[in-house]
Steps between C-alpha positions, in 0.01 A plus 500: 500500500444767238788609278471862623557378854804297397646815345443708815586257780849353490727295721870582502722333758720811502212726610331473838625142551293366212162621623253582223523871419343750265731515199732802498456557874602347830135496615397148600164338444460455876563872564214593268272234652586625847409854399164382366430295811598802708223699334693711251318593180644435155571871470686509833709199400579656163628816671680323785683241289521678163316222316199496271151356538592230247782392732259462791262299284792280390584437867142388563498279190835348599383411850160377379676258266620304805150422624316481170385146440600390847280221626396483861379169630380424850716270706343178619588445861420175673377546853595232748285449803708470813355298788 
């Protein structure tokens, strides 16, 4: 994860039950993701939540860090023939 992201996304057990938030706010990473999934533009999110474009990009970088480098391997399933 980039250093800029680490400076913008923080976890504090005293705020929002320890969910990752944008530093200096109570806005959670999942709230911003939900807004994006719901079709809001960056500009709409900035106005609605009072955050900056860099915060939104940090949210995306933070969440991408969880799947980056993830390996997906097919499962081998043995099929038994029942008679």
